[in-house]
Structure formats: C-alpha cells, structure tokens
N, C-alpha and C positions, 0 to 999 in steps of 0.2 A: 504493500500500500504506500502510495507517495505521501510524504509528509505535508502538512499544511503549508501553503506558500510555495510548493515545488513547481517545477516547470509543467509537469503533467496536470497539476491542479489548476494552474493558470490557464492552460490550454482549454480545459473543460469549461471554465467560466467564459472564455472568449467565444466558444462555440454556441453558447446559449443564445436563444432568440431574445433580442433586446426589445423593450416596449417602444411603441411609436412615440414621437414627441407629443406631449399633451396638447390638445387643441386650445387650451386656455393660456398657452405660453406666450402670447403676444403682449404688447405693452398694456398696462392697466388703463382702462377707459371707463371711468364711472359715469353713470347717467347724470344729466343735468337735474339738480334738485334745489328747491328753495326750502331750507330747513327752518321751519317756523314752529318747532316744538320747544320743549323745555331745555334743550341742549343735548348733543352738540348743535352748533349753528353753522351757517355758511361763514367761512373765514373771510376777512378783508383780503382783497386781491394782493395788496402789498405784503401781507403776511405770507401768502403762498409764494410770492416772488422771493421774499427773503429766505424761505426754506430751500430754495434752489440755488442759493449762493454757494460758491466753492468752499470745501472744507479746509480747515487748517489744523495744525497740531494743537493739543490741549495746552501746551505751554508757549505756543507762538505768541510774540508780543501783541499781535492783532487780537488773538483770542483772549488773553488776559485783560486787554483794554476793553474789549466788548463785554466781558464779565463785569468790569467796573462800571461801565456805562449802564448796563442793565440794572445793577444794584441802585444806582442813582435815580434812574427812571422810576423804579418801583417804590422808592421812598416817596416820590411825588404821588404815585397812584394810591399808596396806603395812607398818605398824609402823616408821615413819620420822619423823625430824624434818626431812627434806629440804625446803627452801623450794621447790625446783623440783619440785613435785608438781602435776600438772595433767592435762588431757585433750588427746588428739590427735583431731580430728574425722575419723572414718572407722572402719572395722572394725578388729578387733585387728591385722590385717596392716598397717594404716596406722601403728599404734604401733610395730610391729616395724621397719618400713622407716624411719620417722623416727629411731628410736634408732640404727640401724645406719648409715644414710647420713650422719647428723650426727656420729657418733663415729669413723667409718672414713675415713681419708685414702687417696686412691689410692696403691696400692703397699704399704699396711700389711699385715702378716701377721695373719691372723685364724684362730683355732683353733675348730672346731665339733665337739664330740663328738656323734655321731649314733646315736640308739637308736630312731628311728621317722621317720615321714614329715616331721615338723615340724623335725627337725634338718636334714634335706635342704633345707627351706625357708630356714632361717637361712643355710646355705651358699650357696644360690642368691642371696639378697639381698646377701650380702657380696660375692659375685662381681660382681653388677651395680654395686656400689659401687666396683668396680675394686680390690678387695683381692686379696692373694695368699692364697688360701684353702687351709687344711689341715684335713682331717677325720680322725677316728678313729671306728671303729664297733664295736658289739657286736651280736650277734643280736637281732632284735626280740623283746621279752619279757624283756630284761635291762636293767640299768643299769650305770653306770660306778663302780668303786671310786675314791675320791679319789686314790689312789696312781697309778692309770693316767693320770688327767688331769694330775697333776703331771709324770709322765714325759714326756707329750706337750708340756707347756709348756716343759720344759727343752730338748726337742729342737727345737721350732718357734720358740721365743722370740717369741710373738705380741704384738701391741699390744693385742688384744682377744680375750677368750674369750666366745663366744656359746653359751649352754646353755639348752635347754628344761627347765623344771622338770617339768611334767606333759604327756606326749605322748599325746593321746587315741587316736592311731592304734594304739598298743600297750597303752594304759591304765597305763603305767609312770610312777612318780614318782621322778625323779632326786634323791637327797639333795644339798642345796646347802650344808649347814651348815659344811663344812670348806673349801669351794671359795674363798670370799672371802679367807680368810687366805692360801691358796696364791697367789692372784692378787696380793695386796698384797705378799707376800714377793718375787715375781718381777717386780713392776712392770707388771702386766697389768690392763687395764680388764675388769671383770666385768659382763656383761650377761646377763639371763635373761628368757626369754619365759614368763610365768606366765598366759597366756591361759586355759588350761583348769583351772588349779589354784587361783588366788587366791580366798580366802574359803571354800574347801572343804577346804583342806589348810594346814598351818602355812606361813607365809611371814614371815620376819623380815628386812626389807630392811637395817636398820642392823646388827643383831647378826650377820648373815651376811656383811656386807661387800659388798653389791651396789653397783655404780656406776650401773647403769641396769636398770630392769625395766618391762615393759609387760604389759598384759592386755586383756581384752575384757569386755563386760557379759553376753554370751549364755551363759555357763556358770554357775559357782557364784554369781555376783553377781545372777543372776536378772532380767536385763533383755534388751532387744533388741540385736542386733548393730548397730554404727554409731558407737560411741564407744570410745576406747582410753585408759584410765588409764595414766599413766606417772609414774615417779619417778626423779630424777637426783641423784646425789651431787654434792658441791662439786667433786670432781675431774673428774667427767663434764662439769659445767657449764663448767669452765675450758677443757676441750678444745673444747667447742662454741663458747664465746665467742672462742676464738682463731681461729675460722673465720668470724667475723661479717661479714655484709654486709647493709646496709639498702637496701631498694629505692629507686630514684630516684623522686622525687615525695613521699616522706615522710622522706628522708634529711636529717639535720640536721648542722650544722657540728660537727666533732669525732667523728662516727661513724667507727669503724674500717672499713677495707676490706681484708679479708684476701685474699691472692692465691689461697689454696687453699680458697675459700669452698665451702659445701655446694652441690652441683650440682642439687639439687632445690629448687624454690621452695616448694612446698606443704609438704614434709616437713623444711624447715630449722628445726630446733629453736631456733636462736638467735632467729629472727624470731618463732616461736611463744612463746618465753619473754618477748619484749618485748611481745607482745600480751596475755599473761596478767599481766605484771608492772606496776609503777607507771607506766611510760611509756604503756601501752595503745596502742602503735603498731599501726595497722591492718594486719592480715595477710590475714584472710578474714572473712566474716560467720559468727560463731559459730552452730553448729547448736543453736538454742535448745531445741527439744523434746528433743534428745538430751542436752543439758546437764541438763535437768530429770530425765530418766530416770537418768542417771549419778548425780546428786545423791541421788535417792531410793534407788537400789541401795545406795549407801554409807550412807545414813541408816538403812536397815533393819539393816545390819550393826552400826552403832553402837548402835541401840536394843535389838537382841536381845543384843548383846555379841559381839565378834569370836570369842572362845574358844567361846561357846555355839553360834555358827553353824558353826564348824569341827566341834564335837562332834556337832551335828545331822547334818552330812554324813557323818561317820564312822559314826554309828549307822545311818543309812539305807543306807550302802554295805555295812556288815556284814550288815544284814538281807537286802539283795538278794543278796549273795554266798551267804549261807546258803540263801536261797530257790532260787537257780538250782542249787545243789548238791543241794537237796532234790528238784528235778525231774530229777536225774541228769546235769546238765551238768558238764563239766570246765572249770574256769577256765583261761584262757590266761596263760602267762607266769609270772614270779616273783611270786606273790601277796604275798609279804612286802614287795614294793616297789610294790604296786598303789596307784593313786590312790584316795582315799576315795570319789570321786564318779562313778566309772564302772568297770564290770567287762566284760571280754571273755570270751565262752564259746565253746567249740568247738561248731560246728553238728553235730548228730547225723548219722551216716551215713545216706544215703538221703533226707534232708530237703532239698528245694530251698530254699536259704537266702533268696533274694530273693523267691520266691513266698510263702514263709511270712511274711516281713516284710510283704509286701503284704496278707496276710490279717489280720495284727495291725492294720494301718491301716484297711482297708476294713470289717472286721467289728466292731472294738472301738474305732476311733479312736485307737489307741496307736501311736506311732512309736518304733521301735528302729533301730539302725544296723548296717551291716556295717563293713568297714574298707577299707584301701587296699593297693595293691601285693600283696605275697605273702600278705596276710591277707584280701584280698577274697574273699568266698564261703566262707571257712574259719571265720570267727568272726562272732558278733553282738556288738555293743557296747550295753550297757544303762546309761543314766545315771540317777543320783539326785542332782540338783543344784538349787541355788537354791530356788525355790518348790516344786519337786517332790521335794525331800529331806524327804519326810514319809511317815508310815505308810500312809495310804490309797492314795497313788500307788504305793508299793512293792507292796502286796498286790493292788491292782487289776491291775497289770502281770503279776504272777505267775499270777493266775487266768486272764487272757487267754492267756498263754504256754502254760499247761497245756492249755487247750482246743485251741489250734492244733497243739501237738505230737501230741495224740491224733488229730487229723484226718489227720496224716501217718503214723499207725501206730506212733508211739513209745510204748513201754510206760512209763507214768508212775504213780508212787504217788499215789493220790487225795489231793488237797490237800497233797501233800508239800512243795511250794514255799511255800505260804501258811503252813503250820504251822511250818516251819523259820524263816521270817522272823518270824512272830509270837512265837516263842520268844525270838528275839534282843531284840525290843522288851520282852517280859515280863521278861527278865533285867535289862535296863537299868532298868526301872521299879522292880524289887525292890532294885537297888543304890542307887537314888536315895532 
C-alpha cells in the first residue's frame, strides 16, 4: 500500500473527476433595494466608495493617521472629549460585548432596565460575563421614568447600569439625560447601547454623564454593519486598566498582570486601547475597509453638522409618521417617546403581514421590517435613517405601501400617505 502523500496516491487524486465551476462564481451582483426597515439601511454612496479605497498596512503612517482622524471625528459624533474614543472591529454587538465584559467583574451586580428585545440582550451578555444580573421591565411600547430607575439602583446597588437608548424592537427612545447624574450620585458605572439611535437622535455623552457607550454604523450613521464606535470615560478606563493583561510575546517589563483580567481576548478593551493608543501594541489586524467606512460615516456627520443630521432624521421621521397615519395606520407605543428614525405601525386586520412585506420587496424593491417576540406579525417597522432620511425615500415608500394595502383590500384614501408626508416637508420649508 502506498503511503499517504506518495506518488501513487497523488496520481489517484489527479484522476478523479473534478466538479464543474459553480454557476454562482461570477462577480457579486445584489439587486437594487431601498432599505426602509429598522436596519441595516442603504449606505451613503461615499461610504461605499470609501470601502473600495486601497488597503495599507496596519502600521503604515497613513493608517495610523486615519485611526487618529476617526477617533477625533467620533468625539464630535458622541459629543465627548473622551480620549478613549475608538472602534471595536465587529458588528454593534461586538461593541456591546467589549464594553460589558471589560467593565463587569465576575460577581458584580448589574442592573438592566428592559423595554424591548435589546434590553434582554444586555442582560444576556452581562450574565455571560458572570454578573449577578437584575432586571426591571415595562410593557413594550413604554419607557422608564428616571425615578423608577433610581428606585431600582437603591434596591440593587449595582456596579453597572446597562441601558439601551433606542430599542428598534419597540421603536422607543429611553430618555438618558437624568440617568448619568443618578449613577454618579450612587457610584454606579453608566453604560448605554446607542446602536440604533446615535446620529439620528440627540446623544450627549459628556453632558449626560455616560461612562461607556457603543453603537453601530448600519442605522443612522449610514454605513454597513461591521464596525462599532465606542467611547469611554476616564472612570471606565480606570476600571478597564485595573484588569490589564498583555499577551505573552508582546509583553514588556513592567506591564501589569491583573488576576481578574478580562476573560475574552478579542473583546479586552485594555488591549484594544493599547492598540489604538501611543504604544500601538499589536492586538489584531485592523479591518481597514471598515475603518474607512466608519471614518466616512462620521465625516458626513461633521460636514453636514451633527445638529443638522439629527434634525434631518427628525423631519423624515415626522413625515413618515404623518404618512402612515394618512394611510390609516395606528402607530404602536408611546409616540411621545418614539425614536426619530423608525416608526412601528399596527398591521391592519386581515392583512398577512409577512406576505405583504414580501410584496413590498418583490414588486417595489423596498424592505420594511416586522418585529420580535410579542410584536412579530403584529407590527411593521419602517425606518428613515442615514442616507434614507430624505424626502424621496419617504414618499416612494408610502406610494408602494398604499399600493400593497389596496391589493389586500384595505380601504385607503388616495395619496393620503404621500400628501400627509409632503405637508410635513412643506411646513418645514415654510418655517425655514
């Protein structure tokens, strides 16, 4: 018998019939889509262009300069002076996990107010970080008064409060402006997940007393999923640094070795800070194209003006809300606390929700979303964010939605949605 790798064995492999080239092996060619769901959304054209820029080495002076520029741009987006403002390579969930696993020591008490699916996610990640997790809940479609959160802080005495700002599962926007002062008063670290809300709704990291906040590109920032902006206060950095551990192989004399080091290597923010900081200690190979995308997302906000971008989202959201009401929809939840960039509407009785969404996609190339858990099949979620927070995208979506509703026998006022939305835009122009 010939041994493995022998001439005879090689010959037998060569003689085998090789499969034909797969028919799908041509260049990728996605269909044209207008993504008007709760995210991801259609990216800004300049973001897509930035992603096609040539790659450079991770320590090339151009690369390190681009990293520094990106940090400065995101300080503006977050409204912070935090030096520790950077990117975590990965989707928005990577940023969430990096923040929580780096700030939570095993056995820490963590309080998570839950008002939708993504509050449950924070609790899940905290549990995996071996925290003692405590939750409080309100019905989906509502938010928490600051007084209720303070009562829970007094009862639980947590080391960290984890709070979603905008939960797209319910479209609710949790007020944060009073929470930071409460956390500081009671010695609690304050972390917020702003994945779905940053750049489309007000967010004031310093003024509101955030210790840590994370986001993603695929919502109001108008980019692809795959990079997570994060900002950390000095107090948060102190906690992270107290858990420092540098990998063998790059460890230098004098590097601290904490006994309660962060149990994830990839999500250890101490090592990521060293990678982005002056030491440039190797941690992973930076996702160059995603860095370019993240930089361009933040550059767009800076060039248009952060307040102007937030106002554009508010106007598009107001127009879409008026439009769906003009079509006879009832908005879900406490509209007074709705996110600017997404609205949930009750699906009319007798309309097969998923089938109708499928018709929007197949016939008009427009994607809208349903929701999760108790809201799946009950509501549609329609987003107006990033590049799609604009008049033509709003009106086009309403025209298509009207046509689909008629197909399923819903009595709709002719052009009722478009006219109501157009009136909002006209009123805004008149005020300007």
